[in-house]
VMD Tcl script that draws the C-alpha trace (Angstrom):
set ca {
  {4.26 -70.71 -28.51}
  {0.85 -72.09 -27.75}
  {-0.18 -74.86 -30.15}
  {-4.00 -75.21 -28.91}
  {-5.12 -71.88 -30.43}
  {-7.46 -72.69 -33.23}
  {-7.45 -71.16 -36.86}
  {-8.75 -67.55 -37.32}
  {-12.21 -68.56 -38.37}
  {-12.78 -70.56 -35.20}
  {-11.22 -67.74 -33.28}
  {-13.78 -65.32 -34.77}
  {-16.69 -67.78 -33.69}
  {-15.50 -68.02 -30.15}
  {-14.52 -64.50 -29.46}
  {-16.84 -62.26 -31.59}
  {-20.25 -61.46 -30.31}
  {-23.35 -62.59 -32.08}
  {-24.61 -58.89 -32.05}
  {-22.34 -55.86 -31.51}
  {-22.10 -52.37 -31.96}
  {-21.60 -51.51 -35.60}
  {-18.44 -49.45 -34.96}
  {-17.01 -52.50 -33.36}
  {-18.17 -54.92 -36.03}
  {-16.88 -52.83 -38.92}
  {-13.89 -51.02 -37.65}
  {-12.56 -52.93 -34.56}
  {-13.04 -56.71 -35.07}
  {-11.47 -56.95 -38.26}
  {-8.32 -55.65 -36.59}
  {-8.80 -56.86 -33.05}
  {-9.53 -60.55 -33.74}
  {-6.26 -61.46 -35.73}
  {-4.37 -59.53 -32.96}
  {-6.16 -61.59 -30.29}
  {-5.10 -64.88 -32.00}
  {-1.53 -63.57 -32.38}
  {-1.53 -62.46 -28.76}
  {-2.80 -65.85 -27.44}
  {-0.46 -67.78 -29.63}
  {2.86 -65.92 -28.95}
  {2.66 -64.12 -25.70}
  {1.51 -64.71 -22.20}
  {-0.17 -61.45 -21.85}
  {-3.27 -61.71 -19.72}
  {-6.64 -60.04 -20.29}
  {-6.10 -57.86 -17.19}
  {-2.72 -56.59 -18.53}
  {-4.56 -55.72 -21.86}
  {-7.10 -53.80 -19.89}
  {-4.41 -51.89 -18.25}
  {-2.76 -51.05 -21.58}
  {-6.14 -49.92 -22.89}
  {-6.36 -47.51 -19.76}
  {-2.94 -46.11 -20.18}
  {-3.58 -45.35 -23.80}
  {-6.67 -43.74 -22.74}
  {-4.61 -41.37 -20.49}
  {-2.25 -40.59 -23.32}
  {-5.19 -39.63 -25.46}
  {-6.71 -37.37 -22.74}
  {-3.09 -35.75 -22.64}
  {-3.12 -35.15 -26.42}
  {-6.77 -33.72 -26.14}
  {-5.58 -31.38 -23.54}
  {-3.15 -29.48 -25.70}
  {-6.18 -28.18 -27.87}
  {-4.30 -27.84 -31.21}
  {-5.87 -29.67 -34.18}
  {-2.70 -31.69 -34.66}
  {-3.06 -32.96 -31.10}
  {-6.83 -33.51 -31.63}
  {-5.98 -35.83 -34.48}
  {-3.27 -37.67 -32.49}
  {-5.72 -38.06 -29.56}
  {-8.37 -39.49 -31.80}
  {-5.85 -42.07 -33.25}
  {-4.69 -43.10 -29.74}
  {-8.36 -43.36 -28.40}
  {-9.22 -45.78 -31.26}
  {-6.26 -47.74 -30.44}
  {-7.26 -47.73 -26.75}
  {-10.60 -49.01 -27.71}
  {-9.22 -51.81 -29.76}
  {-7.28 -53.04 -26.78}
  {-10.39 -52.65 -24.81}
  {-12.19 -55.02 -27.02}
  {-9.34 -57.41 -27.17}
  {-9.23 -58.11 -23.49}
  {-12.65 -59.69 -23.30}
  {-11.74 -61.75 -26.74}
  {-8.60 -63.17 -25.09}
  {-10.51 -63.95 -21.93}
  {-13.11 -65.90 -23.91}
  {-10.35 -67.50 -26.15}
  {-8.02 -68.67 -23.46}
  {-10.55 -69.13 -20.56}
  {-8.68 -66.52 -18.46}
  {-11.77 -64.45 -17.74}
  {-12.56 -63.45 -14.10}
  {-15.18 -61.44 -12.31}
  {-12.51 -58.91 -11.13}
  {-11.37 -58.46 -14.59}
  {-15.09 -57.61 -15.82}
  {-15.24 -55.11 -12.96}
  {-11.72 -53.61 -13.88}
  {-12.69 -53.25 -17.46}
  {-16.18 -51.41 -16.66}
  {-14.36 -49.00 -14.13}
  {-11.41 -48.02 -16.45}
  {-13.88 -47.52 -19.26}
  {-15.85 -44.98 -17.31}
  {-12.62 -43.13 -15.85}
  {-11.26 -43.16 -19.40}
  {-14.54 -41.41 -20.86}
  {-14.59 -38.95 -18.02}
  {-10.82 -37.97 -18.28}
  {-10.93 -37.78 -22.03}
  {-14.23 -35.75 -22.00}
  {-12.86 -33.20 -19.45}
  {-9.47 -33.00 -21.28}
  {-11.05 -32.47 -24.69}
  {-13.29 -29.74 -23.67}
  {-10.67 -28.10 -21.39}
  {-8.26 -28.01 -24.38}
  {-10.86 -26.52 -26.63}
  {-11.92 -23.99 -24.08}
  {-8.27 -22.92 -23.59}
  {-8.04 -22.65 -27.33}
  {-11.14 -20.59 -27.96}
  {-12.26 -19.25 -24.65}
  {-15.76 -20.42 -25.53}
  {-17.64 -21.36 -22.31}
  {-19.83 -23.70 -24.19}
  {-17.21 -26.30 -23.80}
  {-17.41 -26.14 -20.12}
  {-21.18 -27.37 -20.49}
  {-20.14 -29.94 -23.08}
  {-17.53 -31.53 -20.66}
  {-20.58 -31.86 -18.09}
  {-22.76 -33.27 -20.89}
  {-20.30 -35.94 -21.81}
  {-19.62 -37.31 -18.42}
  {-23.45 -36.99 -17.54}
  {-24.60 -38.75 -20.80}
  {-22.07 -41.54 -20.58}
  {-23.18 -42.15 -16.80}
  {-26.88 -42.13 -17.84}
  {-26.43 -44.65 -20.44}
  {-24.88 -47.16 -18.31}
  {-27.20 -46.53 -15.29}
  {-30.31 -46.83 -17.57}
  {-28.61 -50.05 -19.17}
  {-28.38 -51.59 -15.70}
  {-31.68 -50.81 -14.48}
  {-33.40 -51.99 -17.58}
  {-31.59 -55.17 -17.29}
  {-32.68 -55.56 -13.59}
  {-36.26 -54.92 -14.42}
  {-36.23 -57.39 -17.30}
  {-34.53 -59.88 -15.14}
  {-37.18 -59.56 -12.35}
  {-40.04 -59.71 -14.96}
  {-38.63 -62.92 -16.13}
  {-37.93 -64.27 -12.72}
  {-41.56 -63.83 -11.75}
  {-42.86 -65.53 -14.83}
  {-40.70 -68.48 -14.29}
  {-41.82 -68.79 -10.86}
  {-45.53 -68.79 -11.90}
  {-45.06 -71.39 -14.54}
  {-42.87 -73.57 -12.16}
  {-45.77 -73.24 -9.58}
  {-48.64 -73.87 -12.15}
  {-46.71 -76.94 -13.72}
  {-44.77 -78.57 -10.84}
  {-47.22 -81.34 -10.81}
  {-47.00 -82.03 -14.36}
  {-43.24 -82.06 -14.48}
  {-43.05 -80.22 -17.67}
  {-40.23 -78.53 -19.51}
  {-38.97 -75.09 -18.44}
  {-40.31 -71.68 -19.71}
  {-38.24 -70.02 -22.28}
  {-38.47 -66.48 -23.59}
  {-38.83 -65.63 -27.27}
  {-36.05 -62.83 -27.01}
  {-33.60 -65.31 -25.68}
  {-34.35 -67.95 -28.56}
  {-34.10 -65.38 -31.19}
  {-30.91 -63.65 -29.73}
  {-29.08 -66.98 -29.33}
  {-30.06 -68.21 -32.81}
  {-29.69 -65.24 -35.34}
  {-30.79 -67.47 -38.27}
  {-33.96 -68.41 -36.56}
  {-34.56 -64.80 -35.62}
  {-34.40 -63.83 -39.25}
  {-36.64 -66.64 -40.32}
  {-39.17 -65.80 -37.58}
  {-39.32 -62.08 -38.57}
  {-39.80 -62.73 -42.22}
  {-42.53 -65.31 -41.52}
  {-44.27 -63.14 -38.90}
  {-43.68 -59.40 -40.05}
  {-47.12 -58.14 -39.14}
  {-47.97 -60.02 -35.99}
  {-46.19 -62.14 -33.40}
  {-47.66 -64.65 -31.15}
  {-47.50 -63.93 -27.39}
  {-47.04 -67.76 -26.59}
  {-45.79 -70.60 -29.02}
  {-43.75 -73.57 -29.41}
  {-42.42 -73.14 -32.90}
  {-39.60 -71.03 -32.00}
  {-38.63 -73.38 -29.25}
  {-38.03 -76.13 -31.64}
  {-35.84 -73.80 -33.67}
  {-33.57 -72.65 -31.24}
  {-32.37 -73.80 -27.79}
  {-32.95 -71.75 -24.65}
  {-29.91 -70.44 -22.82}
  {-29.84 -67.73 -20.06}
  {-29.43 -64.21 -21.33}
  {-26.27 -62.16 -20.53}
  {-26.30 -58.51 -19.73}
  {-25.11 -56.52 -22.70}
  {-22.18 -54.30 -22.49}
  {-18.61 -53.68 -23.99}
  {-15.98 -56.28 -24.41}
  {-15.85 -57.12 -20.60}
  {-13.94 -60.22 -19.53}
  {-16.11 -63.33 -19.71}
  {-16.08 -65.63 -16.76}
  {-15.53 -69.15 -17.99}
  {-18.91 -70.96 -18.43}
  {-20.81 -67.80 -17.92}
  {-21.36 -66.93 -21.61}
  {-23.40 -69.21 -24.05}
  {-21.53 -70.95 -26.88}
  {-23.29 -71.41 -30.17}
  {-22.11 -75.00 -31.00}
  {-24.56 -75.66 -33.88}
  {-23.67 -79.29 -34.27}
  {-25.97 -82.02 -35.59}
  {-25.73 -83.92 -32.38}
  {-26.88 -81.19 -30.39}
  {-29.76 -80.34 -32.68}
  {-30.86 -83.85 -32.39}
  {-30.60 -83.90 -28.62}
  {-32.42 -80.81 -28.34}
  {-35.31 -82.01 -30.51}
  {-35.77 -84.96 -28.14}
  {-36.12 -82.69 -25.08}
  {-39.67 -81.41 -24.01}
  {-40.13 -77.81 -25.23}
  {-41.64 -75.60 -22.61}
  {-43.84 -72.54 -23.09}
  {-42.37 -69.60 -25.00}
  {-43.13 -66.17 -23.63}
  {-42.82 -63.07 -25.82}
  {-42.36 -59.90 -23.74}
  {-41.74 -57.92 -27.05}
  {-45.08 -58.69 -28.67}
  {-46.76 -55.12 -28.61}
  {-43.57 -53.53 -29.72}
  {-43.22 -55.97 -32.68}
  {-46.76 -55.53 -33.54}
  {-46.59 -51.76 -33.44}
  {-43.50 -51.39 -35.61}
  {-43.25 -54.40 -38.15}
  {-40.72 -52.34 -40.14}
  {-38.48 -52.75 -37.20}
  {-38.41 -56.46 -37.76}
  {-37.12 -56.15 -41.39}
  {-34.51 -53.70 -40.38}
  {-33.36 -56.03 -37.57}
  {-33.14 -59.06 -39.88}
  {-31.02 -57.14 -42.32}
  {-28.66 -55.89 -39.52}
  {-28.51 -59.42 -37.88}
  {-27.15 -60.76 -41.22}
  {-24.15 -58.50 -40.52}
  {-23.92 -59.19 -36.94}
  {-24.95 -55.58 -36.04}
  {-27.25 -54.99 -33.12}
  {-30.31 -52.52 -33.72}
  {-29.30 -50.26 -30.83}
  {-27.29 -48.19 -33.51}
  {-26.21 -45.32 -31.17}
  {-25.20 -46.72 -27.78}
  {-22.28 -45.73 -25.33}
  {-19.75 -46.93 -27.93}
  {-20.96 -44.89 -30.80}
  {-21.39 -41.93 -28.53}
  {-17.76 -42.14 -27.49}
  {-16.57 -42.59 -30.92}
  {-18.38 -39.49 -32.34}
  {-17.13 -37.33 -29.46}
  {-13.54 -38.60 -29.24}
  {-12.67 -39.55 -32.83}
  {-15.15 -38.09 -35.23}
  {-15.17 -34.56 -33.79}
  {-11.33 -34.40 -33.11}
  {-10.49 -35.62 -36.75}
  {-12.92 -33.00 -38.14}
  {-12.03 -30.33 -35.96}
  {-15.56 -30.09 -35.14}
  {-15.82 -31.00 -31.54}
  {-18.93 -29.02 -30.70}
  {-21.09 -30.27 -33.66}
  {-19.88 -34.01 -33.20}
  {-20.81 -33.85 -29.55}
  {-24.14 -32.29 -29.89}
  {-25.14 -34.77 -32.64}
  {-23.71 -37.79 -30.88}
  {-25.34 -36.74 -27.61}
  {-28.87 -36.25 -29.32}
  {-28.67 -39.57 -31.06}
  {-27.77 -41.28 -27.86}
  {-30.74 -39.63 -26.18}
  {-33.10 -40.70 -29.03}
  {-32.08 -44.43 -28.74}
  {-32.15 -44.52 -25.04}
  {-35.71 -43.08 -25.13}
  {-36.72 -45.78 -27.71}
  {-35.35 -48.48 -25.27}
  {-37.40 -46.96 -22.47}
  {-40.40 -46.88 -24.78}
  {-39.73 -50.57 -25.56}
  {-39.38 -51.37 -21.94}
  {-42.77 -49.80 -21.28}
  {-44.56 -51.91 -24.00}
  {-42.51 -54.91 -22.56}
  {-44.22 -54.30 -19.00}
  {-47.52 -54.31 -20.63}
  {-46.93 -57.74 -22.10}
  {-45.66 -58.66 -18.76}
  {-48.85 -57.66 -17.04}
  {-50.89 -59.65 -19.67}
  {-48.88 -62.77 -19.09}
  {-49.31 -62.50 -15.37}
  {-53.02 -61.86 -15.79}
  {-53.22 -64.86 -18.10}
  {-51.64 -67.01 -15.32}
  {-54.30 -65.82 -12.81}
  {-57.10 -66.64 -15.18}
  {-55.81 -70.06 -15.65}
  {-55.51 -70.59 -11.97}
  {-59.01 -69.50 -11.36}
  {-60.40 -71.73 -14.24}
  {-58.35 -74.63 -12.86}
  {-59.89 -74.08 -9.30}
  {-63.27 -73.72 -10.77}
}
mol new
graphics top color blue
foreach p $ca { graphics top sphere $p radius 0.5 }
foreach p [lrange $ca 0 end-1] q [lrange $ca 1 end] { graphics top cylinder $p $q radius 0.2 }
display resetview
């Protein structure tokens, strides 16, 4: 029995994400986090072993779905939820014990995609065998396709945002190298890493948001952003920790604050009501992307089978997923405009300096 595992409140702080899917926050974390503490204290189970366990339960869920009968649908839904709880536990155990690895993150992602594909095909095949309705064949293709689209889109958006930030940082370093000034920070990072500052910022500036400012830089320390995703294994040192100690605050206040770039300025200005909604969700650790890949899976593989309404649940879940993905794409479009304006402002500054 390990004695270095902290109390449950500290385990929650270490393992639970600052922002997560509402399904995870409300229906998974209350069960998964205590189990993570018990697992770390009383067993030698590794995160990769938990990942394998989640995958095996996913296979069992697919087998239940394949039988097609409503009793097997209920069994498959319950087993799928257990599989998802384990899928969330592997990353939490990795963060708590420092056993995270790059291979574990890869394994977690691949098994997730295989599980969704197998369960999607098995669920629709069972219903096709049960009813003979060919619409289930198309739904199987839709489930696999939408899940793939979601993660491809997420990866590409992450790459575009990363490249925009990289270019801005390069321009700032080039322009300020002689001055030896502080690094550039991005408003989105400052707000994401400090939810309380995010709420205060939104309430204070509901109608308009400054593109460049230093006030937020003094409220929250800048740390690199990490790609959002499910509970993948965390590599030690790769995930920011929110140690809100007084000494850290004092140290950060003495450091020179750099320029703060807001690449979501136009989106915030066009949709001020979004800021209010986000502030409310942040208080409960829920991200504003209300229907992502997680909620889509739960709608198809849990809600639909439990209600014996697979077609309806799949169509509604798929439609909501597409709506939120389009919203993210639109937000990215507005962000690219902010990026262009920021780069143009650097060019104007260079011309003025040269003159």
